[in-house]
C-alpha positions in Angstrom: 53.6 27.9 -11.5 51.1 30.2 -9.8 51.9 33.5 -11.9 51.4 30.9 -15.0 48.2 29.9 -13.7 46.5 33.2 -13.0 47.5 34.7 -16.1 46.2 31.7 -17.8 42.9 31.8 -15.6 42.5 35.4 -16.8 43.3 35.0 -20.5 40.6 32.1 -20.6 37.9 34.5 -18.9 39.1 37.3 -21.6 38.2 34.9 -24.2 35.2 33.7 -22.5 34.2 37.5 -22.1 34.9 37.9 -25.9 33.0 35.0 -27.1 29.8 36.1 -25.4 30.1 39.5 -26.8 30.2 37.8 -30.4 27.1 35.5 -29.6 24.9 38.1 -28.7 26.1 40.4 -31.8 25.4 37.3 -33.7 21.9 36.9 -32.7 21.5 40.8 -32.7 22.6 40.3 -36.8 20.1 37.9 -37.3 17.2 39.9 -35.5 18.5 42.6 -37.2 18.3 40.3 -40.8 14.4 39.2 -39.7 12.9 42.8 -39.3 15.2 45.5 -41.4 12.2 45.5 -43.9 9.6 46.1 -41.3 11.7 48.8 -39.6 12.5 50.4 -43.3 8.5 50.4 -44.0 7.7 51.8 -40.9 10.3 54.7 -41.3 8.4 55.0 -45.0 5.0 55.3 -43.6 5.8 57.1 -40.7 8.9 59.8 -41.8 10.3 59.7 -45.1 10.0 57.2 -48.2 12.7 54.9 -48.4 14.2 53.7 -51.9 16.2 51.0 -53.4 19.5 52.2 -52.2 18.6 52.6 -49.0 17.4 48.8 -48.6 20.4 47.7 -50.5 22.5 50.1 -48.0 20.6 48.5 -45.1 21.4 44.9 -46.7 25.2 45.8 -46.7 25.3 47.0 -43.2 24.3 43.9 -42.0 26.7 41.8 -44.1 29.3 43.9 -43.1 29.0 44.1 -39.8 28.5 39.9 -39.7 31.5 39.5 -41.4 33.4 41.8 -38.9 31.8 39.3 -36.2 33.2 36.9 -38.4 37.0 37.8 -38.7 37.4 37.1 -35.2 37.7 33.9 -35.8 38.1 32.5 -39.5 38.0 29.3 -40.6 40.1 28.5 -43.8 37.3 26.2 -45.2 34.8 28.9 -45.5 37.0 31.3 -46.9 38.5 29.1 -49.8 34.4 28.6 -50.3 34.0 32.4 -50.1 37.1 32.9 -52.1 36.1 30.6 -54.7 32.7 31.4 -55.2 33.5 34.8 -55.8 36.4 33.9 -58.0 33.5 32.0 -60.5 31.1 35.1 -60.3 33.8 37.5 -61.3 34.8 35.3 -64.1 32.0 34.8 -65.6 31.1 38.6 -65.0 33.9 39.0 -67.4 33.0 36.8 -70.0 29.3 38.5 -69.6 30.6 41.3 -70.1 28.9 43.1 -67.4 28.0 42.0 -63.1 25.3 40.5 -61.4 25.4 42.3 -58.1 22.5 40.4 -57.4 24.6 37.0 -57.8 27.0 37.8 -54.9 24.6 39.0 -53.0 22.7 35.7 -52.9 25.8 33.7 -52.5 27.0 35.5 -49.5 23.9 35.1 -47.6 24.0 30.9 -46.9 28.0 31.5 -46.6 28.4 33.8 -43.7 25.2 33.3 -41.9 25.7 29.6 -42.0 29.2 30.4 -40.2 27.9 33.1 -38.3 25.8 30.1 -36.6 28.5 27.7 -36.8 31.1 29.9 -34.8 28.9 31.5 -32.3 25.8 29.7 -31.6 25.2 26.3 -29.7 21.7 24.4 -29.7 20.7 26.4 -26.1 21.4 29.9 -27.9 19.6 29.0 -31.3 16.5 27.7 -29.2 16.3 30.9 -27.3 16.5 33.2 -30.3 14.1 31.5 -32.4 11.5 31.2 -29.6 11.7 35.1 -29.2 11.8 35.2 -32.8 8.6 33.4 -33.1 6.2 34.7 -30.3 7.5 38.0 -32.0 6.6 37.1 -35.3 2.5 35.6 -33.7 2.3 38.6 -32.1 2.7 41.1 -35.2 0.6 38.6 -36.9 -2.5 38.9 -34.6 -2.4 42.1 -34.4 -2.4 42.4 -38.6 -5.1 40.1 -38.5 -7.4 41.4 -35.5 -6.6 45.2 -36.5 -5.7 45.4 -39.7 -6.5 49.4 -40.4 -4.4 49.9 -37.3 -1.6 47.5 -39.3 -1.7 49.6 -42.4 -1.6 53.0 -40.9 1.9 51.6 -39.4 3.3 49.9 -42.2 2.1 50.9 -45.4 3.4 48.2 -47.3 1.9 48.9 -51.0 3.4 52.0 -51.1 6.7 50.9 -49.4 7.4 48.6 -52.5 5.8 51.2 -54.7 8.8 53.5 -53.8 11.0 51.1 -54.6 9.8 50.8 -58.0 9.1 46.9 -57.4 5.6 47.2 -58.2 3.1 50.1 -59.8 0.0 51.8 -58.7 -3.0 50.2 -59.7 -1.3 46.9 -59.1 -3.0 45.4 -56.3 -6.0 43.1 -56.3 -7.6 44.8 -53.7 -8.6 48.4 -54.4 -7.2 50.9 -51.7 -5.3 48.0 -50.3 -2.2 49.2 -48.0 -1.0 45.3 -48.3 1.5 43.8 -50.5 0.1 42.8 -54.1 0.0 39.1 -52.9 -1.2 40.4 -49.4 -5.4 39.4 -50.7 -6.0 36.5 -52.8 -7.4 38.0 -56.2 -11.0 36.8 -57.2 -11.2 33.5 -58.7 -8.6 32.4 -57.2 -9.1 32.5 -53.7 -7.9 31.2 -50.2 -6.8 27.7 -49.7 -7.1 27.8 -46.2 -9.7 28.4 -44.0 -11.4 30.8 -46.5 -14.7 31.4 -44.3 -12.7 32.5 -41.5 -9.9 34.0 -42.9 -11.4 35.5 -46.2 -9.0 36.8 -48.7 -6.7 38.7 -46.4 -3.6 36.5 -46.0 -1.2 37.8 -43.0 2.5 38.9 -43.3 3.7 39.7 -39.8 7.0 41.4 -40.1 8.2 40.3 -43.3 5.5 42.5 -45.1 4.7 39.8 -47.3 2.6 36.4 -47.2 5.4 34.2 -48.7 7.8 34.8 -46.5 6.0 34.1 -43.8 5.2 30.8 -45.0 8.7 29.8 -45.6 9.5 31.0 -42.4 7.0 28.8 -41.0 8.5 26.0 -42.7 12.2 26.8 -41.1 10.3 26.4 -38.1 9.1 23.0 -38.5 12.6 21.8 -39.6 14.1 23.3 -36.3 11.2 21.3 -34.5 11.1 17.9 -36.2 14.6 17.6 -36.0 15.0 17.8 -32.4 14.7 14.3 -31.0 11.3 13.3 -29.5 12.6 13.7 -25.7 11.8 17.6 -26.5 8.4 16.7 -27.3 7.1 19.2 -25.4 8.9 21.9 -27.1 8.4 20.5 -30.8 4.6 20.9 -30.1 4.8 24.1 -29.0 7.0 25.1 -32.5 4.7 23.0 -34.7 1.5 24.5 -33.4 3.2 28.3 -33.6 4.0 27.2 -37.8 0.9 25.5 -38.5 -1.1 28.8 -37.6 1.5 31.0 -39.3 0.8 28.9 -42.4 -2.7 28.7 -42.1 -2.8 32.8 -41.2 -0.5 33.2 -44.9 -2.5 31.0 -46.5 0.8 29.7 -47.7 0.4 26.4 -50.1 3.7 25.7 -50.4 4.1 25.5 -46.4 1.2 23.5 -46.2 2.4 20.9 -48.6 6.2 21.3 -47.4 5.0 20.5 -43.8 2.7 17.2 -44.8 6.2 16.3 -46.5 8.7 17.0 -43.4 5.8 14.9 -41.4 6.3 12.1 -43.5 10.5 12.2 -43.4 10.4 12.0 -40.0 8.1 9.1 -39.5 9.4 7.5 -42.2 12.8 8.3 -43.9 15.9 6.1 -42.4 18.8 7.9 -40.7 20.9 6.4 -43.3 18.9 7.4 -46.0 18.9 11.2 -45.5 22.3 11.4 -47.7 19.3 10.1 -50.8 18.2 14.1 -50.7 21.6 14.9 -52.2 19.8 13.8 -55.7 16.8 15.8 -54.9 17.0 18.9 -57.0 17.5 16.5 -60.4 14.5 14.5 -59.2 12.5 17.6 -59.2 14.3 19.2 -62.5 13.4 16.2 -64.4 10.0 15.9 -63.0 9.1 19.4 -63.9 10.7 18.9 -67.4 8.7 15.2 -67.9 5.6 17.7 -66.9 6.1 20.3 -69.2 5.9 17.7 -72.1 2.2 17.0 -71.3 1.0 20.5 -70.4 0.9 23.5 -72.9 2.4 26.7 -72.1 -0.7 28.6 -70.9 0.0 29.8 -67.0 -2.3 29.3 -64.4 -1.0 30.9 -61.0 -1.6 27.3 -59.2 0.7 24.2 -58.0 0.5 22.4 -61.9 0.6 25.7 -63.6 4.3 27.1 -62.2 5.8 23.6 -62.4 4.5 23.5 -66.2 5.9 27.0 -66.4 10.0 26.3 -65.1 9.7 23.1 -67.5 9.0 24.8 -70.1 11.8 27.1 -69.5 14.3 24.3 -68.5 13.4 22.6 -71.8 14.4 25.6 -73.6 18.0 25.9 -71.7 20.7 26.1 -73.7 24.6 25.4 -73.0 25.9 28.9 -72.8 22.5 29.5 -69.9 22.9 26.3 -68.3 26.4 27.5 -67.2 25.2 31.2 -67.0 27.1 32.5 -69.4 24.2 34.5 -71.5 20.5 35.5 -69.5 21.8 36.9 -66.6 19.6 40.0 -67.6 16.3 38.1 -67.7 13.8 38.1 -65.2 12.2 34.7 -64.6 9.9 35.7 -62.0 9.1 32.1 -60.1 10.9 29.8 -62.3 13.3 29.0 -59.6 15.6 26.4 -61.0 15.8 27.8 -64.8 16.4 31.4 -62.9 19.0 29.5 -60.5 21.0 28.4 -63.4 20.8 31.6 -65.6 22.2 33.8 -62.5 24.6 31.6 -61.0 24.9 28.4 -63.3 25.6 24.6 -62.6 29.2 24.5 -61.6 28.5 26.8 -58.8 25.4 25.2 -57.9 27.1 21.6 -57.8 29.8 23.1 -55.5 27.6 24.6 -53.1 25.3 21.7 -53.0 28.1 19.2 -52.3 29.5 21.6 -49.9 26.3 21.9 -48.3 25.9 18.0 -47.4 30.1 17.5 -46.9 29.9 19.4 -44.0 30.0 17.4 -40.7 27.0 17.8 -37.9 27.3 17.8 -34.3 24.4 14.8 -33.7 21.0 13.5 -35.3 19.7 16.6 -35.0 22.2 18.6 -37.2 21.9 15.6 -39.7 18.2 15.7 -39.6 17.8 19.5 -39.8 19.9 19.5 -43.0 17.7 16.9 -44.7 14.5 18.9 -44.0 16.4 22.2 -45.3 17.4 20.2 -48.2 13.6 19.4 -49.0 12.6 23.0 -48.2 15.1 24.4 -50.6 14.5 21.6 -53.2 10.8 22.3 -53.2 10.6 26.0 -52.8 12.7 26.5 -56.5 9.9 24.3 -58.0 7.4 27.3 -57.3 9.2 30.6 -56.4 12.3 32.2 -57.8 13.7 34.6 -55.2 12.3 34.1 -52.1 14.9 31.5 -50.8 17.4 34.1 -51.1 15.3 36.6 -49.1 17.5 38.1 -46.2 14.4 38.1 -44.0 14.2 34.7 -43.8 17.2 33.0 -45.4 19.2 34.5 -42.3 17.7 32.4 -39.6 17.6 29.0 -41.7 21.0 29.5 -42.7 22.3 30.6 -38.8 19.8 27.8 -37.7 21.4 25.2 -39.4 25.5 26.2 -39.0 24.5 26.4 -35.0 24.3 22.7 -35.6 27.3 21.9 -37.7 30.5 20.7 -36.2 33.0 23.1 -35.1 36.6 21.4 -33.4 38.5 24.6 -33.5 36.1 27.0 -32.1 34.5 27.2 -28.7 30.6 28.4 -28.5 29.3 30.4 -25.5 26.0 31.0 -23.8 24.7 34.6 -23.3 23.6 33.3 -19.8 24.7 31.3 -16.9 22.0 28.7 -17.5 23.4 25.3 -17.9 22.0 21.8 -19.5 21.6 19.6 -16.4 19.6 16.5 -17.3 19.4 15.1 -13.3 17.3 18.3 -12.4 14.5 17.1 -15.1 14.9 20.3 -17.1 16.2 20.7 -20.3 18.0 24.3 -19.3 18.4 24.1 -15.4 20.9 26.3 -13.2 
């Protein structure tokens, strides 16, 4: 009996050590997904030009490492959903006569990062990671704001995107700007948040684009507002950081979504969260209705983007609705039409239902899912690709996965600190 007990103890210790290694690896994978673009831009500026192939290769490395960590504890539901999604895309690739690699990539990000968080993270490790990331992002944002010349000498964002063919020389709004194309508000549009104080410069921090910084800020707000009020100090600190970053990036989407999230936390009853299941349909119907009253002239403002997407939805035929035809069309900021053209309604419906079927650990997880539903539904109204940007999407799905129930898997903290409420701290020793 003693021998069996000793052997059993050794097995548990080895399992715990392996779990801690995987937990640390998971956090490094998420950190890599957040910073890989900034690292590549640094190499491009200081060492050697970076092409699109290198960026794609870097993403593939992150995906492969992530799948390697997940392979240690495979989940049947995850494998079934991943297989069904890829089988669907392959079938439609045969029907179209060509493969759309972006569709496979876009589907892979939420699936593997959600599963990474579900298997190898808990609230403590997710909090620990998010706190560190927020401080990193804030530090670089202030560096860019206060020392712009030094920032652009270190990271020539404009040249980095030109080398990938995303933009052409001479396309910048501001002459001789080394920022991204949307890093400066053009004349006639101007900054929305604190224009007299911050000018036309939109801060991007490690994300290289202000749009992604605004999206990151909303993700931070979703996590903060989903927490119980007993953690009010942590909630206020995260919300303060999110508000500062939204102001620096001049994210109009972030400002509006933050306001809606505050209303949701204050007014949305716990049992009514599942009504958000129909929010994408409400958004689509609203844009189509708006398009009936507005012409097709495009203005780079909120109503202009909604109207443009609404007209694109009205023009969508049955073949485009099921992603049979038109996947090669670039729809820019028209999120819902682009999603239908590249992925199709059946797969969108399957993944959206799976999103709501997953069981969450507690009310924190349920609220987080509800707020992420608001984030996703609204971002598709004004943006066609930022929802799938790895530098913000990886963290989003990892955080949500950390709040999902995992009956067959254990989570392991990366330190020996344990939560003990009787000592008055959230994570007392």
